[in-house]
Phi, psi and omega in degrees: 000121180273176187298319182298318178297319179297316180297316179299318180296316178298316179297320177297315180298315178300316183291321178295323178295331183242032193298321183295311180296312187298312187271329182300325178300323189255328195211073183301326181295319179298316179297319179303319182285329187267337194305311184294308179297334181302324181296329179271300177200141181273136171282096190294332177296315178295320179297315179300313181299317181299316181290315184293332175298325189258334184227091177268148181288000000 
């Protein structure tokens, strides 16, 4: 695992921990769609794509 992957993983982890605050500020519709499944399991691929669209390193 190189440094960039570690940073991306850390950023993803931080964002998942703060997903409501983080995404609600920018994209209420996305949170509305994700909120229910998030309680069971997050589709991490979708979350990664969503984050990387908005926050590139």
